[in-house]
Short mmCIF file of the C-alpha atoms (twelve columns), coordinates in Angstrom:
data_MODEL
# 
_entry.id   MODEL 
# 
loop_
_atom_site.group_PDB 
_atom_site.id 
_atom_site.type_symbol 
_atom_site.label_atom_id 
_atom_site.label_alt_id 
_atom_site.label_comp_id 
_atom_site.label_asym_id 
_atom_site.label_seq_id 
_atom_site.Cartn_x 
_atom_site.Cartn_y 
_atom_site.Cartn_z 
_atom_site.pdbx_PDB_model_num 
ATOM 1   C CA . SER A 1   0.000   0.000   0.000  1 
ATOM 2   C CA . GLU A 2   2.999   2.305   -0.495 1 
ATOM 3   C CA . GLY A 3   1.753   5.823   -1.294 1 
ATOM 4   C CA . ARG A 4   -1.845  4.882   -0.523 1 
ATOM 5   C CA . TYR A 5   -4.200  5.287   2.380  1 
ATOM 6   C CA . LEU A 6   -6.491  2.625   3.782  1 
ATOM 7   C CA . SER A 7   -10.125 2.870   4.846  1 
ATOM 8   C CA . PHE A 8   -11.337 0.114   7.212  1 
ATOM 9   C CA . GLU A 9   -15.095 -0.437  6.882  1 
ATOM 10  C CA . ALA A 10  -17.789 -2.674  8.358  1 
ATOM 11  C CA . ASN A 11  -21.560 -2.508  8.764  1 
ATOM 12  C CA . GLY A 12  -21.833 0.735   6.761  1 
ATOM 13  C CA . PHE A 13  -19.297 2.547   8.957  1 
ATOM 14  C CA . ALA A 14  -15.587 3.324   8.662  1 
ATOM 15  C CA . LEU A 15  -12.989 3.648   11.392 1 
ATOM 16  C CA . SER A 16  -12.508 7.338   12.072 1 
ATOM 17  C CA . SER A 17  -9.881  9.513   13.741 1 
ATOM 18  C CA . ASN A 18  -12.028 12.560  14.440 1 
ATOM 19  C CA . SER A 19  -11.702 12.313  18.241 1 
ATOM 20  C CA . HIS A 20  -9.175  11.233  20.906 1 
ATOM 21  C CA . ARG A 21  -10.572 7.717   20.752 1 
ATOM 22  C CA . LEU A 22  -10.894 5.527   17.684 1 
ATOM 23  C CA . SER A 23  -14.482 5.850   16.503 1 
ATOM 24  C CA . ALA A 24  -16.654 5.023   13.515 1 
ATOM 25  C CA . THR A 25  -18.573 7.309   11.184 1 
ATOM 26  C CA . LYS A 26  -20.786 6.538   8.188  1 
ATOM 27  C CA . SER A 27  -18.683 5.311   5.295  1 
ATOM 28  C CA . SER A 28  -18.763 7.134   1.972  1 
ATOM 29  C CA . ASP A 29  -19.091 5.705   -1.526 1 
ATOM 30  C CA . GLU A 30  -15.665 7.112   -2.420 1 
ATOM 31  C CA . HIS A 31  -13.992 5.766   0.768  1 
ATOM 32  C CA . ASN A 32  -11.854 8.908   0.913  1 
ATOM 33  C CA . LYS A 33  -12.876 11.095  3.875  1 
ATOM 34  C CA . ASP A 34  -9.681  12.395  5.469  1 
ATOM 35  C CA . ASP A 35  -10.647 11.328  9.010  1 
ATOM 36  C CA . GLN A 36  -11.348 7.788   7.730  1 
ATOM 37  C CA . LEU A 37  -7.958  7.265   6.087  1 
ATOM 38  C CA . PHE A 38  -5.103  5.480   7.804  1 
ATOM 39  C CA . VAL A 39  -1.534  4.379   7.072  1 
ATOM 40  C CA . ILE A 40  -0.078  1.032   8.127  1 
ATOM 41  C CA . HIS A 41  3.564   0.786   9.212  1 
ATOM 42  C CA . TRP A 42  5.157   -2.660  8.953  1 
ATOM 43  C CA . GLN A 43  6.987   -3.706  12.139 1 
ATOM 44  C CA . GLY A 44  8.459   -6.970  10.928 1 
ATOM 45  C CA . LYS A 45  11.884  -8.174  9.916  1 
ATOM 46  C CA . ASP A 46  10.894  -11.186 7.837  1 
ATOM 47  C CA . PRO A 47  8.431   -10.853 4.915  1 
ATOM 48  C CA . ARG A 48  6.072   -13.242 6.735  1 
ATOM 49  C CA . ASP A 49  5.841   -10.953 9.785  1 
ATOM 50  C CA . ASN A 50  2.306   -9.634  10.025 1 
ATOM 51  C CA . ARG A 51  2.732   -6.795  12.522 1 
ATOM 52  C CA . PHE A 52  1.675   -3.246  11.756 1 
ATOM 53  C CA . ARG A 53  1.190   -0.014  13.600 1 
ATOM 54  C CA . ILE A 54  -1.762  1.977   12.300 1 
ATOM 55  C CA . SER A 55  -1.590  5.767   12.109 1 
ATOM 56  C CA . THR A 56  -3.877  8.543   10.996 1 
ATOM 57  C CA . LYS A 57  -3.525  9.811   7.432  1 
ATOM 58  C CA . ASP A 58  -1.079  12.546  8.473  1 
ATOM 59  C CA . LYS A 59  0.945   10.032  10.549 1 
ATOM 60  C CA . SER A 60  0.632   12.223  13.656 1 
ATOM 61  C CA . ARG A 61  -1.345  9.775   15.832 1 
ATOM 62  C CA . TYR A 62  -1.237  6.005   16.280 1 
ATOM 63  C CA . ILE A 63  -3.869  3.559   17.542 1 
ATOM 64  C CA . THR A 64  -3.180  2.077   20.990 1 
ATOM 65  C CA . SER A 65  -4.350  -1.257  22.405 1 
ATOM 66  C CA . GLY A 66  -7.050  0.698   24.297 1 
ATOM 67  C CA . LEU A 67  -8.380  2.026   20.950 1 
ATOM 68  C CA . ARG A 68  -7.213  5.542   21.724 1 
ATOM 69  C CA . PHE A 69  -4.620  7.624   19.923 1 
ATOM 70  C CA . THR A 70  -1.069  8.448   20.924 1 
ATOM 71  C CA . THR A 71  1.479   10.726  19.293 1 
ATOM 72  C CA . ASN A 72  4.262   8.400   20.487 1 
ATOM 73  C CA . SER A 73  4.709   5.625   17.922 1 
ATOM 74  C CA . ASN A 74  6.470   3.485   20.567 1 
ATOM 75  C CA . LYS A 75  3.202   3.368   22.564 1 
ATOM 76  C CA . ALA A 76  1.188   2.250   19.545 1 
ATOM 77  C CA . ALA A 77  -0.317  -1.214  19.436 1 
ATOM 78  C CA . GLN A 78  0.733   -3.699  16.804 1 
ATOM 79  C CA . PHE A 79  -1.968  -5.300  14.712 1 
ATOM 80  C CA . ALA A 80  -2.145  -8.338  12.430 1 
ATOM 81  C CA . LEU A 81  -4.278  -7.941  9.300  1 
ATOM 82  C CA . VAL A 82  -5.483  -11.289 7.978  1 
ATOM 83  C CA . ASP A 83  -7.385  -11.887 4.746  1 
ATOM 84  C CA . GLN A 84  -10.204 -14.343 5.520  1 
ATOM 85  C CA . GLY A 85  -10.404 -15.388 1.862  1 
ATOM 86  C CA . ASN A 86  -13.321 -15.784 -0.510 1 
ATOM 87  C CA . GLY A 87  -14.396 -12.143 -0.112 1 
ATOM 88  C CA . LYS A 88  -15.069 -12.544 3.613  1 
ATOM 89  C CA . GLY A 89  -12.935 -9.513  4.491  1 
ATOM 90  C CA . TYR A 90  -10.060 -8.990  6.891  1 
ATOM 91  C CA . THR A 91  -9.628  -9.399  10.606 1 
ATOM 92  C CA . ILE A 92  -7.623  -6.789  12.499 1 
ATOM 93  C CA . THR A 93  -6.193  -8.354  15.641 1 
ATOM 94  C CA . GLU A 94  -4.182  -6.559  18.308 1 
ATOM 95  C CA . SER A 95  -1.049  -8.702  18.535 1 
ATOM 96  C CA . ARG A 96  -0.491  -8.688  22.300 1 
ATOM 97  C CA . SER A 97  -4.055  -9.183  23.599 1 
ATOM 98  C CA . LYS A 98  -5.270  -11.169 20.557 1 
ATOM 99  C CA . LYS A 99  -8.460  -9.060  20.609 1 
ATOM 100 C CA . GLN A 100 -10.064 -8.326  17.269 1 
ATOM 101 C CA . LEU A 101 -11.118 -4.844  16.327 1 
ATOM 102 C CA . SER A 102 -14.735 -4.470  15.208 1 
ATOM 103 C CA . ILE A 103 -17.467 -2.005  14.350 1 
ATOM 104 C CA . THR A 104 -20.855 -3.019  15.712 1 
ATOM 105 C CA . LYS A 105 -24.042 -2.749  13.660 1 
ATOM 106 C CA . ASP A 106 -24.866 0.504   15.482 1 
ATOM 107 C CA . GLY A 107 -21.455 2.037   14.678 1 
ATOM 108 C CA . LYS A 108 -19.512 1.507   17.892 1 
ATOM 109 C CA . VAL A 109 -15.842 0.524   17.832 1 
ATOM 110 C CA . ALA A 110 -15.156 -2.433  20.106 1 
ATOM 111 C CA . HIS A 111 -13.302 -5.703  20.540 1 
ATOM 112 C CA . ALA A 112 -15.152 -8.769  19.246 1 
ATOM 113 C CA . ASN A 113 -14.632 -12.290 17.974 1 
ATOM 114 C CA . GLU A 114 -14.745 -13.047 14.270 1 
ATOM 115 C CA . ALA A 115 -15.172 -9.414  13.243 1 
ATOM 116 C CA . SER A 116 -14.321 -8.579  9.669  1 
ATOM 117 C CA . PHE A 117 -13.578 -5.435  7.706  1 
ATOM 118 C CA . LYS A 118 -13.483 -4.475  4.092  1 
ATOM 119 C CA . ILE A 119 -10.281 -2.563  3.411  1 
ATOM 120 C CA . PHE A 120 -10.202 0.026   0.643  1 
ATOM 121 C CA . SER A 121 -6.934  1.371   -0.729 1 
ATOM 122 C CA . VAL A 122 -7.213  5.059   -1.667 1 
ATOM 123 C CA . THR A 123 -4.856  7.317   -3.596 1 
ATOM 124 C CA . LYS A 124 -5.220  10.953  -2.623 1 
# 
């Protein structure tokens, strides 16, 4: 995704960075609202390593394990993004706690089991 931004969407909502805590707002058809765009930063050493920090579009804030934001990249959580195959979407799992990130049907960001996202790659 070099040079691209990612939008993480589920249940008609997209992850959003418009507050101090990770939230969700209605997704758009273009998938390109600035507060819904994120950058992933690979933390591995081997190509198989599936560990990423996730930052806001401007790379000024990172998602923590408590689903808040920090300006200190060293305090950011590491996430594994796994393609579920057959168009089922992706899971986003916090590496240390093994909790999956989710957006509920009513647009709340939470931890859940077997939650999946559609991920859109956006050039802006």
